[in-house]
C-alpha positions in Angstrom: 24.4 11.4 50.6 20.9 12.4 50.4 18.4 9.2 49.6 14.9 10.4 48.2 11.7 9.7 50.7 8.7 7.9 49.0 7.3 10.7 48.8 9.9 12.7 46.3 10.4 9.3 44.2 6.5 9.4 43.7 6.7 12.7 42.7 9.1 11.9 40.3 7.8 9.7 38.8 4.3 10.5 37.8 6.4 14.0 36.6 8.2 12.0 33.8 4.7 10.5 33.5 3.2 13.5 32.7 6.0 15.3 30.8 6.1 11.8 29.1 2.1 12.0 28.3 2.5 16.3 27.7 4.8 15.0 24.8 2.5 12.0 24.2 0.0 15.2 23.2 1.1 17.8 21.6 4.4 15.9 19.1 3.4 15.1 15.4 1.6 12.9 14.8 3.2 12.0 11.1 6.8 12.3 13.1 9.9 15.6 12.9 12.3 14.5 9.7 15.5 14.9 10.8 16.4 14.1 6.8 15.9 13.0 4.0 15.8 9.8 5.6 15.3 9.5 8.7 12.3 10.7 10.9 12.2 11.1 14.9 8.6 9.3 15.6 6.9 9.5 19.6 3.7 7.2 20.5 0.6 8.7 20.3 -1.1 8.9 23.4 -4.0 6.5 21.3 -1.1 4.5 21.0 -0.4 3.8 24.1 -3.8 3.0 26.4 -4.5 0.9 22.8 -7.3 2.1 20.9 -10.6 1.8 22.9 -13.6 -0.8 23.1 -15.9 -0.1 20.5 -18.0 -3.8 20.5 -20.5 -1.5 22.2 -21.0 0.7 19.4 -23.7 -0.4 17.1 -23.2 0.9 13.7 -25.4 3.2 11.8 -26.7 1.0 10.0 -28.2 -1.2 13.6 -29.0 1.6 15.3 -32.0 2.4 12.2 -33.2 -0.2 12.9 -33.3 -1.4 16.4 -36.0 2.0 16.6 -39.6 0.4 16.9 -42.2 1.3 14.4 -40.3 1.2 11.4 -40.4 0.0 8.4 -37.0 -2.0 8.3 -38.0 -4.1 5.0 -37.8 -0.2 3.1 -35.7 0.5 5.3 -33.4 -2.0 3.9 -34.5 -1.3 0.7 -33.3 2.0 0.7 -30.2 1.6 2.0 -29.5 -0.8 -0.7 -29.8 1.5 -3.1 -28.1 4.6 -1.6 -24.9 1.7 -2.1 -26.3 0.6 -4.9 -26.2 3.9 -7.0 -22.2 4.4 -4.5 -20.8 1.4 -6.2 -22.4 2.2 -9.3 -20.3 6.0 -9.0 -17.6 5.0 -8.1 -16.9 1.6 -11.0 -18.6 3.1 -13.5 -17.1 5.3 -16.3 -16.9 8.7 -14.7 -17.7 11.5 -17.3 -16.7 15.4 -16.8 -20.2 16.7 -17.6 -23.0 15.1 -17.0 -24.8 16.1 -19.6 -22.6 14.4 -22.4 -20.7 11.6 -23.1 -16.6 12.2 -23.6 -15.8 9.0 -25.0 -18.5 9.4 -27.9 -16.0 9.6 -30.6 -15.3 6.3 -29.7 -18.5 4.6 -29.1 -19.5 5.9 -32.7 -16.6 4.6 -34.2 -17.7 0.9 -32.2 -21.5 1.9 -34.1 -20.1 2.2 -37.8 -18.0 0.1 -37.7 -19.6 -3.1 -36.0 -22.4 -2.4 -39.3 -19.6 -1.4 -42.2 -16.7 -2.9 -40.7 -13.5 -1.5 -41.6 -11.1 -0.8 -39.2 -10.4 0.8 -34.6 -7.0 0.9 -33.0 -6.7 2.0 -29.6 -3.4 3.2 -28.1 -3.0 1.1 -24.2 -0.9 3.3 -22.6 0.0 2.5 -19.1 3.0 2.2 -16.1 4.5 -1.6 -14.5 0.7 -2.1 -14.2 -0.3 -3.0 -18.0 3.6 -5.0 -18.4 3.4 -8.2 -19.9 0.0 -7.6 -22.0 -1.6 -7.6 -18.9 -5.4 -6.0 -18.4 -4.7 -5.1 -21.8 -5.2 -8.6 -23.6 -8.5 -8.6 -22.2 -10.2 -5.4 -23.0 -8.9 -7.0 -26.6 -9.3 -10.2 -26.7 -13.2 -9.5 -25.7 -13.8 -6.0 -28.0 -11.9 -8.2 -31.1 -14.7 -11.6 -30.4 -16.9 -8.7 -30.4 -16.3 -6.6 -33.0 -13.6 -9.0 -35.0 -9.7 -8.2 -35.6 -6.5 -9.9 -34.2 -3.5 -10.3 -33.7 -2.0 -8.2 -30.7 -1.3 -5.1 -32.7 1.4 -2.7 -31.5 5.6 -4.4 -30.4 8.9 -3.1 -30.1 11.1 -4.0 -32.0 13.4 -5.5 -29.0 11.2 -7.1 -26.1 13.0 -6.4 -23.4 10.3 -8.0 -20.8 8.1 -11.7 -22.2 5.1 -10.5 -23.3 1.5 -12.4 -23.8 1.4 -11.4 -27.6 3.9 -12.8 -29.5 7.7 -14.8 -28.6 10.8 -12.6 -30.6 14.6 -13.1 -30.4 17.6 -10.6 -32.1 20.5 -10.7 -32.6 22.7 -9.7 -30.0 23.7 -5.7 -31.0 20.1 -4.2 -30.8 19.7 -1.6 -28.6 16.9 0.5 -26.9 16.7 4.0 -26.6 13.2 5.6 -24.8 11.5 8.7 -24.1 11.2 8.1 -20.3 14.2 8.9 -18.1 17.3 10.2 -17.7 18.1 11.6 -21.6 21.0 9.4 -23.1 23.2 11.8 -24.6 23.8 10.1 -27.6 20.3 11.0 -29.2 20.3 13.5 -30.5 16.5 14.2 -31.5 13.1 13.7 -30.5 12.8 11.3 -32.4 11.7 8.2 -30.1 7.6 7.2 -31.8 5.1 6.5 -30.7 5.7 3.4 -28.3 8.3 6.4 -27.0 11.4 4.0 -27.5 13.4 2.6 -31.2 15.8 -0.4 -31.5 18.9 0.2 -33.0 21.0 -2.5 -34.2 24.7 0.4 -34.0 24.2 3.5 -31.6 23.6 7.0 -33.7 25.9 8.4 -35.3 29.0 10.2 -33.9 32.1 11.4 -35.0 33.4 8.9 -36.3 31.7 7.9 -38.9 31.2 3.7 -39.4 33.1 2.7 -42.5 32.0 -1.1 -41.7 28.7 -2.9 -43.1 26.3 -4.4 -40.8 23.9 -7.1 -40.5 22.2 -7.4 -37.7 18.1 -10.3 -37.3 14.8 -9.5 -35.8 13.0 -13.6 -35.3 9.4 -13.1 -35.2 6.7 -16.0 -33.8 3.4 -16.1 -32.6 2.6 -17.0 -28.6 2.5 -20.9 -28.1 -0.4 -19.9 -25.2 -2.9 -17.0 -24.2 -6.1 -16.8 -26.6 -6.5 -17.9 -29.2 -7.2 -14.4 -31.3 -4.2 -12.7 -29.9 -1.8 -15.5 -31.8 -3.6 -14.7 -34.9 -2.4 -11.9 -37.4 -2.8 -11.6 -41.2 -0.2 -8.0 -41.5 2.9 -7.2 -40.9 3.9 -3.5 -40.5 7.3 -1.4 -39.8 8.0 2.5 -38.7 11.4 2.9 -39.2 13.3 5.7 -39.9 16.3 8.1 -39.4 18.9 5.9 -41.2 21.7 8.5 -42.9 23.2 5.7 -44.4 21.3 3.0 -47.2 20.2 -0.5 -45.3 19.4 -2.8 -47.0 16.6 -5.6 -45.6 14.7 -9.1 -46.0 12.4 -10.0 -45.0 11.2 -13.6 -44.3 8.1 -15.5 -43.4 8.3 -19.6 -42.8 11.5 -19.3 -44.7 10.8 -17.5 -48.4 11.9 -14.2 -48.5 8.3 -11.9 -49.4 10.4 -8.7 -49.5 13.2 -6.8 -50.2 13.9 -4.0 -50.8 16.4 -0.3 -49.4 15.6 1.5 -47.2 17.3 4.8 -47.8 19.8 7.5 -46.7 18.8 9.9 -44.3 14.7 8.2 -44.5 12.2 10.6 -42.0 9.5 7.8 -41.7 8.2 4.8 -43.3 5.8 2.7 -43.5 6.7 -1.5 -44.7 3.5 -3.3 -45.1 3.7 -7.1 -45.6 0.3 -9.7 -45.6 0.1 -13.3 -45.2 -2.6 -16.0 -45.5 -2.6 -18.2 -43.1 -0.5 -17.2 -39.9 3.1 -17.8 -39.6 5.2 -20.0 -38.0 8.0 -17.5 -38.1 8.9 -14.0 -39.5 12.4 -13.0 -39.6 13.5 -9.4 -40.7 17.0 -9.4 -41.9 19.3 -5.7 -42.3 22.6 -4.8 -43.2 24.3 -0.9 -43.8 26.5 1.0 -42.6 24.1 2.3 -40.6 20.7 1.3 -38.7 17.3 2.7 -39.1 15.6 3.9 -35.6 12.8 1.5 -35.5 10.3 2.5 -33.8 7.8 -0.2 -33.4 6.3 -4.0 -35.0 2.8 -4.0 -35.9 0.7 -7.9 -35.9 -3.1 -7.4 -36.9 -5.8 -8.3 -39.0 -7.3 -6.1 -41.9 -10.5 -5.5 -40.2 -12.0 -5.2 -36.8 -10.6 -4.0 -33.2 -6.7 -3.0 -32.9 -5.9 -2.9 -29.9 -1.7 -1.8 -28.6 -0.7 -2.6 -25.9 2.3 -0.3 -24.6 4.0 -0.3 -21.2 6.6 2.4 -20.3 7.9 1.5 -16.9 8.8 4.1 -14.8 7.2 6.2 -16.3 4.3 9.5 -14.4 2.2 10.0 -17.1 4.2 13.1 -18.1 6.8 11.8 -21.2 4.8 12.8 -23.9 5.4 16.2 -24.7 9.3 14.7 -25.5 8.4 13.2 -28.3 8.1 15.0 -31.0 4.9 16.5 -31.9 5.7 16.4 -36.6 6.9 13.2 -35.8 4.1 11.6 -34.0 1.7 13.2 -36.6 2.0 11.9 -39.1 2.8 7.8 -37.0 -0.3 8.2 -35.7 -2.2 9.4 -39.2 -1.9 6.5 -40.7 -3.6 4.4 -38.5 -7.2 4.7 -37.6 -6.8 5.0 -33.6 -9.7 6.2 -31.6 -9.5 5.6 -28.4 -6.7 6.5 -25.6 -6.2 4.5 -22.9 -3.6 6.8 -20.4 -3.1 4.5 -17.7 -1.2 6.5 -15.0 -0.8 8.6 -11.6 0.9 5.1 -9.6 4.6 6.1 -9.8 5.1 9.6 -8.2 2.5 7.9 -5.5 6.1 6.9 -3.4 7.3 10.2 -4.7 5.0 13.2 -4.1 4.8 14.0 -0.2 2.7 17.3 0.5 -0.5 18.5 -1.4 1.7 21.4 -3.8 3.6 18.1 -6.2 0.2 16.4 -5.5 -1.0 19.8 -7.7 1.9 20.4 -9.8 2.5 16.7 -11.0 -1.1 16.7 -12.3 -0.7 20.2 -14.0 1.9 18.1 -15.8 -0.5 15.7 -16.4 -3.0 17.2 -17.8 -1.0 19.7 -20.6 0.2 16.2 -21.7 -3.3 14.3 -22.4 -3.7 18.4 -24.6 -0.6 17.9 -26.1 -2.1 14.6 -27.6 -5.4 15.5 -28.0 -4.2 18.2 -30.0 -2.8 15.0 -32.5 -5.5 13.6 -31.8 -9.2 14.7 -32.2 -10.7 12.3 -33.8 -9.9 10.2 -30.6 -11.4 9.7 -27.3 -9.7 10.1 -24.5 -10.2 8.2 -21.0 -7.2 7.5 -18.1 -7.4 5.1 -15.9 -6.5 6.8 -12.3 -4.0 4.7 -9.7 -4.7 1.4 -8.2 -4.2 1.6 -3.9 -0.6 0.9 -2.6 0.2 -0.1 0.6 3.5 1.6 2.5 5.0 0.5 5.2 4.4 2.1 8.8 5.1 0.9 12.3 5.0 -2.8 10.9 1.4 -2.3 8.7 0.9 -1.7 5.3 -1.1 0.8 5.1 -2.4 3.2 1.6 0.2 6.0 0.9 -0.6 9.6 2.6 -0.8 11.5 -0.6 -2.4 8.4 -3.0 -5.7 10.1 -1.9 -4.4 13.5 -3.2 -2.5 12.0 -6.4 -6.1 10.5 -7.5 -7.8 13.7 -7.0 -5.0 16.0 -9.6 -5.2 13.0 -11.4 -8.6 13.0 -12.0 -9.0 16.5 -12.1 -6.1 16.8 -14.9 -8.7 14.4 -17.3 -11.7 16.3 -16.8 -10.0 19.5 -17.4 -9.6 18.2 -20.8 -12.5 16.7 -21.2 -11.2 12.7 -21.0 -13.4 9.5 -19.7 -11.6 8.7 -15.9 -12.1 5.4 -14.5 -10.8 4.9 -10.5 -9.2 1.6 -9.6 -8.9 2.9 -6.5 -11.9 2.7 -5.6 -14.0 0.3 -7.5 -10.3 -1.5 -5.6 -11.7 -0.8 -2.1 -11.0 2.6 -1.0 -8.1 2.8 1.4 -5.9 0.2 2.6 -7.6 -3.0 0.2 -4.9 -3.5 -1.1 -4.1 -5.6 1.7 -7.1 -7.4 0.6 -6.1 -8.0 -2.4 -2.5 -9.0 -1.4 -4.0 -11.6 1.3 -6.7 -12.6 -1.3 -7.3 -15.8 -2.5 -6.6 -17.2 -5.1 -4.4 -14.0 -4.4 -4.9 -10.9 -6.5 -2.0 -8.4 -5.8 1.8 -8.5 -5.1 3.3 -8.8 -2.4 5.0 -5.8 -3.1 1.2 -4.4 -2.2 1.5 -2.0 -6.0 1.3 -4.2 -8.6 -1.1 -7.4 -9.2 -0.8 -10.1 -9.5 -2.0 -12.2 -13.3 -5.4 -12.9 -11.5 -5.4 -9.5 -10.3 -5.2 -7.4 -13.6 -7.3 -10.1 -15.6 -10.3 -9.2 -12.0 -9.5 -5.1 -12.9 -9.8 -6.0 -16.7 -13.4 -7.7 -16.3 -13.9 -4.7 -13.2 -13.1 -2.2 -16.4 -14.5 -3.7 -19.0 -18.0 -4.4 -18.1 -18.0 -0.2 -16.5 -17.1 0.7 -20.3 -19.8 -1.9 -21.6 -22.0 -0.4 -18.8 -21.3 3.4 -20.5 -21.4 2.7 -24.1 -24.7 0.9 -23.5 -26.1 4.4 -21.1 -25.0 6.2 -25.0 -27.4 4.3 -26.6 -30.1 4.1 -24.7 -29.7 0.6 -24.0 -31.4 0.0 -20.0 -28.7 -1.5 -17.9 -28.2 -3.6 -14.8 -26.9 -2.9 -11.6 -23.1 -4.2 -11.5 -21.6 -6.2 -8.2 -20.9 -4.2 -5.3 -18.3 -6.9 -4.3 -15.9 -5.1 -5.6 -13.4 -8.7 -4.3 -16.5 -11.4 -5.5 -14.8 -14.0 -7.0 -14.4 -14.0 -10.5 -16.9 -16.0 -13.0 
């Protein structure tokens, strides 16, 4: 067997190296998808040779300051002014038309509430970022301190997640049905109600008619922690209906019966309301009959002031509202002084949207859902809170999802197209790759899943949002305002 000369071996190695470099140069940056779960990637030239030394590269600001004869004090003042203007633009409440305020109906109701009293309701719909009353509780407490009002507002009859608003317990035969996700085939209607879910103590009626008397109970206590105002309330309301047989209902407050009635068969939509003073230590609701009504919501509130409802819809992207009967929603909403609807969505779509076409389609779906709710609530203002930064692990490093900014843009476009206000959580956090800073902050502001806020992080974002809302309200009233802080990760007061 002939042997290669050293020169031939060298030429062979150089050819292999040249082919490898060409491959690095032409290979797609994001790799080649072999299947839905497998992507073939190849190291780029920059990754192979390492990043260049940028220690000698000055920033634009440093370059400007090095110019001989320039007024550095004036330059710094102008740069600070530019930074301030940019921060206020991205961190404030944004409106589709700079000449008008899209929250005018809500702001007018606050002015009237302050002057004449009454009640104003705020619905805060969102995904898992607001579960457990996170974010909502701080905003609610601040509004109630300023305009009066107590209590947590609407709660589901069957609480699947612990909340800081109230303590709930129930008999073990309760079931929950939601408008989100795959529809339960036993539900033959779209009457999910304003919480996009309802609870029952027996399955919906099927072909076999029930002949046994059924019973169930719910027990509610004020929360033992959290803000003082959320733990006080003087009224309880219950929205229910959809029962095919009469159902007896007994409501007891601290072991004393204060309500006893029968819900007639085929009741479509009824609101039961009881009052008490002071706030009970325990409320018990008992049911007995051949069928269960759909319990759409319980509400714990005061007779006046601000009532703000936390309505988390885990896994939802904000496109579920059209699945709920508009006739039913209109009747339930009509009994409430709803003047602001907050829609905090977008994050659940981020991991699953990988093209601009799909992002645009999602934005159109979301826009149609805003339009759907606006038609039912013509007197309410609408405010959309966009997605946070979210990170995925690529080659051992957590980076912002590739399509997140595109999805954020489509959510904003949908809001503006419908005349709704917009708050950009992504930019307020710090923009691209800012989730890493929130996860590694001290104290920790985001969970190690690089998606959800911690309690402290939710509180911080709530304060940033509320500050922006106050500033926008002052601007609407013509009151001069000062500059917001420019560091989105500054220590909380």
